[in-house]
Backbone and ligand atoms as CSV (ligand in chain L), in Angstrom:
chain,resi,resn,atom,element,x,y,z
A,1,MET,N,N,-14.926,-10.741,-14.559
A,1,MET,CA,C,-13.636,-10.569,-15.170
A,1,MET,C,C,-12.535,-11.619,-14.837
A,2,SER,N,N,-11.814,-12.259,-15.870
A,2,SER,CA,C,-10.873,-13.258,-15.527
A,2,SER,C,C,-9.658,-12.553,-15.050
A,3,ASP,N,N,-8.978,-13.380,-14.296
A,3,ASP,CA,C,-7.641,-12.848,-13.527
A,3,ASP,C,C,-6.605,-13.158,-14.428
A,4,ILE,N,N,-6.200,-11.935,-15.175
A,4,ILE,CA,C,-5.217,-11.832,-16.018
A,4,ILE,C,C,-3.877,-11.721,-15.320
A,5,PHE,N,N,-3.826,-10.981,-14.318
A,5,PHE,CA,C,-2.593,-10.669,-13.576
A,5,PHE,C,C,-2.335,-11.792,-12.549
A,6,SER,N,N,-1.008,-12.047,-12.273
A,6,SER,CA,C,-0.825,-12.879,-11.029
A,6,SER,C,C,-1.291,-11.957,-9.864
A,7,LYS,N,N,-1.370,-12.466,-8.783
A,7,LYS,CA,C,-1.695,-11.783,-7.487
A,7,LYS,C,C,-0.653,-10.631,-7.206
A,8,ALA,N,N,0.657,-11.063,-7.496
A,8,ALA,CA,C,1.616,-9.975,-7.038
A,8,ALA,C,C,1.470,-8.691,-8.130
A,9,LYS,N,N,1.512,-9.059,-9.364
A,9,LYS,CA,C,1.384,-8.121,-10.419
A,9,LYS,C,C,0.309,-7.330,-10.178
A,10,ARG,N,N,-1.150,-7.890,-9.911
A,10,ARG,CA,C,-2.095,-7.141,-9.775
A,10,ARG,C,C,-2.002,-6.144,-8.611
A,11,SER,N,N,-1.454,-6.531,-7.334
A,11,SER,CA,C,-1.259,-5.656,-6.204
A,11,SER,C,C,-0.509,-4.507,-6.692
A,12,GLU,N,N,0.542,-4.789,-7.569
A,12,GLU,CA,C,1.484,-3.714,-7.851
A,12,GLU,C,C,0.801,-2.682,-8.760
A,13,VAL,N,N,-0.021,-3.396,-9.701
A,13,VAL,CA,C,-0.922,-2.360,-10.577
A,13,VAL,C,C,-1.623,-1.590,-9.708
A,14,MET,N,N,-2.536,-2.164,-8.723
A,14,MET,CA,C,-3.497,-1.621,-8.071
A,14,MET,C,C,-2.820,-0.289,-7.061
A,15,SER,N,N,-1.528,-0.765,-6.733
A,15,SER,CA,C,-0.961,0.236,-5.728
A,15,SER,C,C,-0.510,1.507,-6.636
A,16,LYS,N,N,-0.233,1.361,-7.877
A,16,LYS,CA,C,0.106,2.383,-8.833
A,16,LYS,C,C,-1.061,3.194,-9.017
A,17,VAL,N,N,-2.242,2.503,-9.237
A,17,VAL,CA,C,-3.392,3.215,-9.663
A,17,VAL,C,C,-3.981,4.242,-8.368
A,18,LYS,N,N,-3.624,3.507,-7.191
A,18,LYS,CA,C,-4.301,4.325,-6.263
A,18,LYS,C,C,-3.405,5.441,-5.717
A,19,SER,N,N,-2.267,5.221,-5.561
A,19,SER,CA,C,-1.164,6.152,-5.002
A,19,SER,C,C,-1.141,7.305,-5.882
A,20,ILE,N,N,-0.941,7.135,-7.210
A,20,ILE,CA,C,-0.452,8.247,-7.927
A,20,ILE,C,C,-1.651,8.217,-9.222
A,21,ASP,N,N,-1.932,9.223,-9.929
A,21,ASP,CA,C,-2.803,9.326,-10.919
A,21,ASP,C,C,-4.152,9.129,-10.488
A,22,THR,N,N,-4.654,9.709,-9.356
A,22,THR,CA,C,-5.825,9.703,-9.020
A,22,THR,C,C,-6.958,10.268,-9.927
A,23,GLU,N,N,-8.091,9.708,-10.119
A,23,GLU,CA,C,-8.952,10.114,-11.148
A,23,GLU,C,C,-9.371,11.650,-11.367
A,24,PRO,N,N,-9.557,12.469,-10.322
A,24,PRO,CA,C,-9.643,13.875,-10.639
A,24,PRO,C,C,-8.501,14.458,-11.123
A,25,GLU,N,N,-7.310,14.048,-10.769
A,25,GLU,CA,C,-6.193,14.694,-11.325
A,25,GLU,C,C,-6.162,14.399,-12.851
A,26,MET,N,N,-6.574,13.025,-13.234
A,26,MET,CA,C,-6.439,12.675,-14.547
A,26,MET,C,C,-7.326,13.420,-15.416
A,27,ILE,N,N,-8.494,13.669,-14.935
A,27,ILE,CA,C,-9.447,14.834,-15.790
A,27,ILE,C,C,-8.646,15.995,-16.222
A,28,VAL,N,N,-8.072,16.576,-15.258
A,28,VAL,CA,C,-7.491,17.927,-15.413
A,28,VAL,C,C,-6.322,17.709,-16.567
A,29,ARG,N,N,-5.508,16.894,-16.127
A,29,ARG,CA,C,-4.313,16.613,-17.051
A,29,ARG,C,C,-4.831,16.297,-18.611
A,30,LYS,N,N,-5.818,15.252,-18.698
A,30,LYS,CA,C,-6.194,15.062,-20.029
A,30,LYS,C,C,-6.759,16.155,-20.748
A,31,TYR,N,N,-7.347,17.139,-19.979
A,31,TYR,CA,C,-7.928,18.278,-20.675
A,31,TYR,C,C,-6.962,19.156,-21.246
A,32,LEU,N,N,-5.896,19.589,-20.197
A,32,LEU,CA,C,-4.810,20.256,-20.663
A,32,LEU,C,C,-3.970,19.792,-21.759
A,33,PHE,N,N,-3.871,18.605,-21.751
A,33,PHE,CA,C,-3.029,17.879,-22.760
A,33,PHE,C,C,-3.763,18.165,-23.899
A,34,ALA,N,N,-4.970,17.796,-24.242
A,34,ALA,CA,C,-5.724,17.925,-25.355
A,34,ALA,C,C,-5.810,19.471,-25.975
A,35,ARG,N,N,-5.474,20.366,-24.861
A,35,ARG,CA,C,-5.459,21.816,-25.277
A,35,ARG,C,C,-4.318,22.251,-25.569
A,36,GLY,N,N,-3.341,21.327,-25.707
A,36,GLY,CA,C,-1.945,21.611,-25.956
A,36,GLY,C,C,-0.958,21.953,-25.065
A,37,PHE,N,N,-1.430,21.800,-23.735
A,37,PHE,CA,C,-0.579,22.359,-22.757
A,37,PHE,C,C,0.445,21.004,-22.206
A,38,ARG,N,N,1.679,21.539,-22.051
A,38,ARG,CA,C,2.492,20.323,-21.586
A,38,ARG,C,C,2.996,20.605,-20.106
A,39,TYR,N,N,3.141,19.543,-19.348
A,39,TYR,CA,C,3.153,19.692,-17.868
A,39,TYR,C,C,4.175,18.618,-17.316
A,40,ARG,N,N,4.414,18.589,-16.105
A,40,ARG,CA,C,5.174,17.837,-15.339
A,40,ARG,C,C,4.307,17.281,-14.229
A,41,LYS,N,N,4.478,16.005,-13.741
A,41,LYS,CA,C,3.589,15.532,-12.756
A,41,LYS,C,C,4.368,15.432,-11.481
A,42,HIS,N,N,3.788,15.576,-10.319
A,42,HIS,CA,C,4.179,15.292,-8.940
A,42,HIS,C,C,5.784,15.728,-8.781
A,43,VAL,N,N,6.128,16.984,-9.127
A,43,VAL,CA,C,7.432,17.505,-8.970
A,43,VAL,C,C,7.986,17.476,-7.585
A,44,LYS,N,N,8.863,16.517,-7.298
A,44,LYS,CA,C,9.235,16.412,-5.923
A,44,LYS,C,C,10.135,17.428,-5.398
A,45,ILE,N,N,10.982,18.088,-6.288
A,45,ILE,CA,C,11.689,19.219,-5.576
A,45,ILE,C,C,10.788,20.531,-5.438
A,46,LEU,N,N,9.641,20.597,-5.651
A,46,LEU,CA,C,8.760,21.784,-5.389
A,46,LEU,C,C,8.048,21.422,-3.824
A,47,PRO,N,N,7.749,22.470,-3.052
A,47,PRO,CA,C,6.984,22.244,-1.930
A,47,PRO,C,C,5.702,21.717,-2.236
A,48,GLY,N,N,5.161,20.774,-1.241
A,48,GLY,CA,C,4.099,20.131,-1.612
A,48,GLY,C,C,3.877,19.068,-2.758
A,49,LYS,N,N,5.030,18.968,-3.440
A,49,LYS,CA,C,4.953,17.941,-4.587
A,49,LYS,C,C,3.678,18.163,-5.516
A,50,PRO,N,N,3.590,19.391,-6.199
A,50,PRO,CA,C,2.320,19.790,-6.749
A,50,PRO,C,C,2.005,18.720,-7.916
A,51,ASP,N,N,0.749,18.310,-7.984
A,51,ASP,CA,C,0.062,17.445,-8.897
A,51,ASP,C,C,0.601,17.685,-10.391
A,52,ILE,N,N,0.305,18.986,-10.892
A,52,ILE,CA,C,0.608,19.206,-12.029
A,52,ILE,C,C,1.491,20.672,-12.158
A,53,VAL,N,N,2.543,20.476,-12.884
A,53,VAL,CA,C,3.299,21.730,-13.012
A,53,VAL,C,C,3.600,22.125,-14.434
A,54,LEU,N,N,3.428,23.295,-14.745
A,54,LEU,CA,C,3.595,23.937,-16.096
A,54,LEU,C,C,4.580,24.812,-16.045
A,55,PRO,N,N,5.892,24.651,-16.359
A,55,PRO,CA,C,6.987,25.448,-16.159
A,55,PRO,C,C,6.803,26.674,-17.101
A,56,LYS,N,N,6.425,26.407,-18.215
A,56,LYS,CA,C,6.434,27.655,-19.292
A,56,LYS,C,C,5.546,28.660,-18.647
A,57,TYR,N,N,4.231,28.311,-17.933
A,57,TYR,CA,C,3.454,29.402,-17.367
A,57,TYR,C,C,3.743,29.611,-15.956
A,58,LYS,N,N,4.808,29.004,-15.399
A,58,LYS,CA,C,5.194,29.378,-13.996
A,58,LYS,C,C,4.149,29.160,-13.123
A,59,THR,N,N,3.312,27.908,-13.325
A,59,THR,CA,C,1.933,27.856,-12.559
A,59,THR,C,C,2.110,26.347,-12.111
A,60,VAL,N,N,1.562,26.119,-10.931
A,60,VAL,CA,C,1.351,24.633,-10.330
A,60,VAL,C,C,-0.307,24.530,-10.035
A,61,ILE,N,N,-0.449,23.285,-10.370
A,61,ILE,CA,C,-2.036,23.077,-10.030
A,61,ILE,C,C,-2.114,21.986,-8.898
A,62,PHE,N,N,-2.816,22.212,-7.671
A,62,PHE,CA,C,-3.105,21.088,-6.911
A,62,PHE,C,C,-4.503,20.724,-7.179
A,63,VAL,N,N,-4.553,19.394,-7.196
A,63,VAL,CA,C,-6.185,18.692,-7.222
A,63,VAL,C,C,-6.306,18.147,-5.777
A,64,HIS,N,N,-7.096,18.834,-5.345
A,64,HIS,CA,C,-7.364,18.476,-3.796
A,64,HIS,C,C,-8.621,17.572,-3.512
A,65,GLY,N,N,-8.436,16.559,-2.868
A,65,GLY,CA,C,-9.708,15.669,-2.289
A,65,GLY,C,C,-10.409,16.739,-1.329
A,66,CYS,N,N,-11.691,16.797,-1.244
A,66,CYS,CA,C,-12.337,17.807,-0.561
A,66,CYS,C,C,-12.350,17.341,0.926
A,67,PHE,N,N,-12.420,16.150,1.174
A,67,PHE,CA,C,-12.341,15.658,2.646
A,67,PHE,C,C,-11.158,15.708,3.175
A,68,TRP,N,N,-9.979,15.437,2.576
A,68,TRP,CA,C,-8.563,15.540,3.198
A,68,TRP,C,C,-8.114,16.766,3.435
A,69,HIS,N,N,-8.609,17.756,2.533
A,69,HIS,CA,C,-8.137,19.114,2.621
A,69,HIS,C,C,-9.199,20.072,3.138
A,70,GLY,N,N,-10.203,19.619,3.588
A,70,GLY,CA,C,-11.092,20.484,4.370
A,70,GLY,C,C,-11.833,21.545,3.597
A,71,HIS,N,N,-12.289,20.982,2.442
A,71,HIS,CA,C,-12.895,21.794,1.586
A,71,HIS,C,C,-14.343,22.296,2.197
A,72,ASP,N,N,-14.941,23.519,2.021
A,72,ASP,CA,C,-16.181,24.068,2.714
A,72,ASP,C,C,-17.345,23.442,1.650
A,73,CYS,N,N,-17.519,22.081,1.438
A,73,CYS,CA,C,-18.422,21.697,0.594
A,73,CYS,C,C,-19.012,20.415,1.170
A,74,LYS,N,N,-20.177,19.838,0.582
A,74,LYS,CA,C,-20.820,18.648,1.352
A,74,LYS,C,C,-19.592,17.546,1.407
A,75,TYR,N,N,-18.684,17.515,0.513
A,75,TYR,CA,C,-17.814,16.338,0.631
A,75,TYR,C,C,-16.783,16.614,1.695
A,76,GLY,N,N,-16.705,17.689,2.196
A,76,GLY,CA,C,-15.661,17.917,3.265
A,76,GLY,C,C,-16.280,17.742,4.614
A,77,THR,N,N,-17.551,17.342,4.705
A,77,THR,CA,C,-18.311,16.988,6.113
A,77,THR,C,C,-17.587,16.030,6.872
A,78,LEU,N,N,-17.222,16.270,8.135
A,78,LEU,CA,C,-16.752,15.193,8.954
A,78,LEU,C,C,-17.456,14.412,9.361
A,79,PRO,N,N,-17.151,13.155,9.708
A,79,PRO,CA,C,-17.985,12.163,10.219
A,79,PRO,C,C,-18.075,12.253,11.628
A,80,GLN,N,N,-19.309,11.852,12.069
A,80,GLN,CA,C,-19.544,12.221,13.423
A,80,GLN,C,C,-18.757,11.517,14.508
A,81,SER,N,N,-18.581,10.230,14.049
A,81,SER,CA,C,-17.429,9.500,14.850
A,81,SER,C,C,-16.143,9.922,14.690
A,82,GLY,N,N,-15.597,10.141,15.866
A,82,GLY,CA,C,-14.079,10.528,15.980
A,82,GLY,C,C,-13.939,11.811,15.328
A,83,LYS,N,N,-14.829,12.817,15.408
A,83,LYS,CA,C,-14.753,14.063,14.792
A,83,LYS,C,C,-13.739,14.895,15.213
A,84,ALA,N,N,-13.335,14.808,16.667
A,84,ALA,CA,C,-12.183,15.643,17.113
A,84,ALA,C,C,-10.980,15.250,16.365
A,85,PHE,N,N,-10.806,13.896,16.286
A,85,PHE,CA,C,-9.571,13.396,15.523
A,85,PHE,C,C,-9.345,13.752,14.051
A,86,TRP,N,N,-10.459,13.658,13.395
A,86,TRP,CA,C,-10.468,14.329,11.913
A,86,TRP,C,C,-10.261,15.738,11.937
A,87,GLN,N,N,-11.042,16.409,12.741
A,87,GLN,CA,C,-10.748,17.946,12.769
A,87,GLN,C,C,-9.308,18.272,12.872
A,88,LYS,N,N,-8.643,17.747,13.877
A,88,LYS,CA,C,-7.356,17.897,14.208
A,88,LYS,C,C,-6.412,17.437,12.896
A,89,LYS,N,N,-6.617,16.395,12.185
A,89,LYS,CA,C,-6.012,15.933,11.175
A,89,LYS,C,C,-6.097,16.735,10.094
A,90,ILE,N,N,-7.347,17.099,9.844
A,90,ILE,CA,C,-7.739,17.875,8.530
A,90,ILE,C,C,-7.051,19.387,8.916
A,91,SER,N,N,-7.200,19.875,9.953
A,91,SER,CA,C,-6.828,21.268,10.109
A,91,SER,C,C,-5.180,21.379,9.909
A,92,GLN,N,N,-4.449,20.122,10.172
A,92,GLN,CA,C,-2.951,20.179,9.996
A,92,GLN,C,C,-2.803,20.028,8.533
A,93,ASN,N,N,-3.707,19.335,7.815
A,93,ASN,CA,C,-3.531,19.378,6.402
A,93,ASN,C,C,-3.737,20.695,5.685
A,94,ARG,N,N,-4.680,21.370,6.317
A,94,ARG,CA,C,-4.883,22.632,5.643
A,94,ARG,C,C,-3.793,23.611,5.965
A,95,GLU,N,N,-3.226,23.574,7.137
A,95,GLU,CA,C,-2.111,24.358,7.560
A,95,GLU,C,C,-0.969,24.155,6.609
A,96,ARG,N,N,-0.666,22.966,6.323
A,96,ARG,CA,C,0.390,22.529,5.562
A,96,ARG,C,C,0.121,22.945,4.017
A,97,ASP,N,N,-0.983,22.710,3.673
A,97,ASP,CA,C,-1.356,23.295,2.382
A,97,ASP,C,C,-1.159,24.977,2.218
A,98,LYS,N,N,-1.508,25.553,3.182
A,98,LYS,CA,C,-1.231,27.085,3.247
A,98,LYS,C,C,0.112,27.429,3.101
A,99,LYS,N,N,1.013,26.672,4.094
A,99,LYS,CA,C,2.473,26.973,4.027
A,99,LYS,C,C,2.958,26.765,2.690
A,100,GLN,N,N,2.658,25.730,2.073
A,100,GLN,CA,C,3.193,25.159,0.889
A,100,GLN,C,C,2.795,26.114,-0.331
A,101,THR,N,N,1.591,26.701,-0.236
A,101,THR,CA,C,1.149,27.541,-1.405
A,101,THR,C,C,1.881,29.111,-1.040
A,102,GLU,N,N,2.183,29.348,0.014
A,102,GLU,CA,C,3.073,30.559,0.448
A,102,GLU,C,C,4.428,30.476,-0.023
A,103,HIS,N,N,4.938,29.404,0.261
A,103,HIS,CA,C,6.458,29.092,-0.057
A,103,HIS,C,C,6.420,29.039,-1.519
A,104,LEU,N,N,5.640,28.375,-2.348
A,104,LEU,CA,C,5.634,28.303,-3.849
A,104,LEU,C,C,5.370,29.867,-4.365
A,105,ARG,N,N,4.595,30.539,-3.793
A,105,ARG,CA,C,4.450,32.004,-4.203
A,105,ARG,C,C,5.599,32.758,-3.985
A,106,GLN,N,N,6.265,32.584,-3.051
A,106,GLN,CA,C,7.585,33.176,-2.637
A,106,GLN,C,C,8.659,32.924,-3.790
A,107,MET,N,N,8.480,31.688,-4.330
A,107,MET,CA,C,9.378,31.337,-5.294
A,107,MET,C,C,8.837,31.701,-6.729
A,108,GLY,N,N,7.760,32.484,-6.804
A,108,GLY,CA,C,7.411,32.992,-8.103
A,108,GLY,C,C,6.347,32.065,-8.757
A,109,TRP,N,N,5.821,31.063,-8.197
A,109,TRP,CA,C,5.040,30.248,-8.842
A,109,TRP,C,C,3.452,30.659,-8.619
A,110,ARG,N,N,2.790,30.597,-9.730
A,110,ARG,CA,C,1.233,30.857,-9.480
A,110,ARG,C,C,0.529,29.463,-8.967
A,111,VAL,N,N,-0.134,29.534,-7.982
A,111,VAL,CA,C,-0.699,28.381,-7.345
A,111,VAL,C,C,-2.193,28.344,-7.552
A,112,LEU,N,N,-2.599,27.271,-8.557
A,112,LEU,CA,C,-4.155,27.117,-8.660
A,112,LEU,C,C,-4.440,25.764,-7.877
A,113,THR,N,N,-5.747,25.911,-7.244
A,113,THR,CA,C,-6.096,24.699,-6.620
A,113,THR,C,C,-7.450,24.254,-7.251
A,114,VAL,N,N,-7.579,23.034,-7.490
A,114,VAL,CA,C,-8.815,22.519,-8.173
A,114,VAL,C,C,-9.333,21.544,-6.995
A,115,TRP,N,N,-10.499,21.482,-6.779
A,115,TRP,CA,C,-11.186,20.697,-5.935
A,115,TRP,C,C,-11.876,19.745,-6.540
A,116,GLN,N,N,-11.975,18.495,-5.907
A,116,GLN,CA,C,-12.394,17.298,-6.454
A,116,GLN,C,C,-14.058,17.538,-6.742
A,117,CYS,N,N,-14.671,18.525,-5.913
A,117,CYS,CA,C,-16.111,18.551,-6.133
A,117,CYS,C,C,-16.310,19.528,-7.562
A,118,GLU,N,N,-15.352,20.142,-7.879
A,118,GLU,CA,C,-15.414,20.728,-9.158
A,118,GLU,C,C,-15.266,20.073,-10.509
A,119,LEU,N,N,-15.109,18.692,-10.069
A,119,LEU,CA,C,-14.852,17.892,-11.425
A,119,LEU,C,C,-15.858,16.648,-11.164
A,120,LYS,N,N,-16.914,16.856,-10.262
A,120,LYS,CA,C,-17.725,15.583,-10.084
A,120,LYS,C,C,-18.531,15.167,-11.229
A,121,ASN,N,N,-18.840,16.005,-12.228
A,121,ASN,CA,C,-19.425,15.341,-13.410
A,121,ASN,C,C,-18.725,16.242,-14.565
A,122,LYS,N,N,-19.143,15.540,-15.761
A,122,LYS,CA,C,-18.519,16.028,-17.132
A,122,LYS,C,C,-18.709,17.555,-17.281
A,123,ALA,N,N,-19.927,18.056,-17.115
A,123,ALA,CA,C,-20.218,19.301,-17.181
A,123,ALA,C,C,-19.321,20.494,-16.319
A,124,CYS,N,N,-19.283,20.220,-15.183
A,124,CYS,CA,C,-18.679,20.963,-14.189
A,124,CYS,C,C,-17.207,20.802,-14.245
A,125,ALA,N,N,-16.708,19.547,-14.715
A,125,ALA,CA,C,-15.199,19.460,-14.853
A,125,ALA,C,C,-14.738,20.112,-16.202
A,126,GLU,N,N,-15.615,20.178,-17.298
A,126,GLU,CA,C,-15.223,20.833,-18.360
A,126,GLU,C,C,-15.177,22.498,-17.931
A,127,GLU,N,N,-15.962,22.999,-17.362
A,127,GLU,CA,C,-16.146,24.269,-17.015
A,127,GLU,C,C,-14.924,24.649,-16.095
A,128,THR,N,N,-14.651,23.775,-15.371
A,128,THR,CA,C,-13.402,23.986,-14.332
A,128,THR,C,C,-12.165,24.045,-15.133
A,129,CYS,N,N,-11.968,23.057,-16.121
A,129,CYS,CA,C,-10.675,22.948,-17.010
A,129,CYS,C,C,-10.757,24.224,-17.886
A,130,GLU,N,N,-11.815,24.455,-18.149
A,130,GLU,CA,C,-11.832,25.933,-19.191
A,130,GLU,C,C,-11.381,26.972,-18.440
A,131,LYS,N,N,-11.703,26.968,-17.185
A,131,LYS,CA,C,-11.367,28.208,-16.347
A,131,LYS,C,C,-9.808,28.250,-16.142
A,132,ILE,N,N,-9.075,27.067,-16.002
A,132,ILE,CA,C,-7.771,26.920,-15.751
A,132,ILE,C,C,-7.121,27.359,-17.222
A,133,VAL,N,N,-7.439,26.792,-18.218
A,133,VAL,CA,C,-7.019,27.152,-19.637
A,133,VAL,C,C,-7.013,28.792,-19.866
A,134,ARG,N,N,-8.174,29.449,-19.409
A,134,ARG,CA,C,-8.209,30.850,-19.585
A,134,ARG,C,C,-7.207,31.579,-18.731
A,135,MET,N,N,-7.045,31.016,-17.484
A,135,MET,CA,C,-6.036,31.562,-16.446
A,135,MET,C,C,-4.713,31.427,-17.089
A,136,LEU,N,N,-4.307,30.299,-17.674
A,136,LEU,CA,C,-3.064,30.188,-18.295
A,136,LEU,C,C,-2.777,31.003,-19.398
A,137,GLU,N,N,-3.695,30.990,-20.338
A,137,GLU,CA,C,-3.644,31.877,-21.514
A,137,GLU,C,C,-3.408,33.347,-21.097
A,138,GLU,N,N,-4.335,33.734,-20.095
A,138,GLU,CA,C,-4.367,35.185,-19.694
A,138,GLU,C,C,-2.783,35.370,-19.398
A,139,ASN,N,N,-2.250,34.698,-18.464
A,139,ASN,CA,C,-1.036,34.866,-17.707
A,139,ASN,C,C,0.069,34.985,-18.964
A,140,MET,N,N,0.044,34.287,-19.933
A,140,MET,CA,C,0.934,34.450,-21.064
A,140,MET,C,C,0.957,35.659,-21.866
A,141,SER,N,N,-0.331,36.313,-21.838
A,141,SER,CA,C,-0.569,37.505,-22.802
A,141,SER,C,C,0.005,38.650,-22.130
A,142,LYS,N,N,0.358,38.682,-20.684
A,142,LYS,CA,C,0.845,39.699,-19.832
A,142,LYS,C,C,2.077,40.098,-20.193
L,1,ZN,ZN,ZN,-15.384,20.367,-2.386
């Protein structure tokens, strides 16, 4: 691939790509958008800065990386080296997630969590996204 960006420009682009709009999140957002849902991204004024916020449905969605958020799946397995360090770090993350979820619920938001492993291939991503759509639609009909 030819280098179309200057070095500075490229690192700027890369930093944007990495920090925000991680791929699993994009999958969910694109799906919801295609189904006609409108949302806001990374809403800073809400606890935990939820990845996807649907004000009309009073729902927030977190898309969690299995490792960082300590999911009980194969992607959440801790490395053998420095295990104690990771255990501490990840249990802190989990504790923070729990507090943020409680806080959001107290504020009247419904909190949905999507795990990275639930989006790992096209078929299961579709299933997961469809589940979210159903939950949103259910919520509206009540
Ligand atoms: Zn997982």
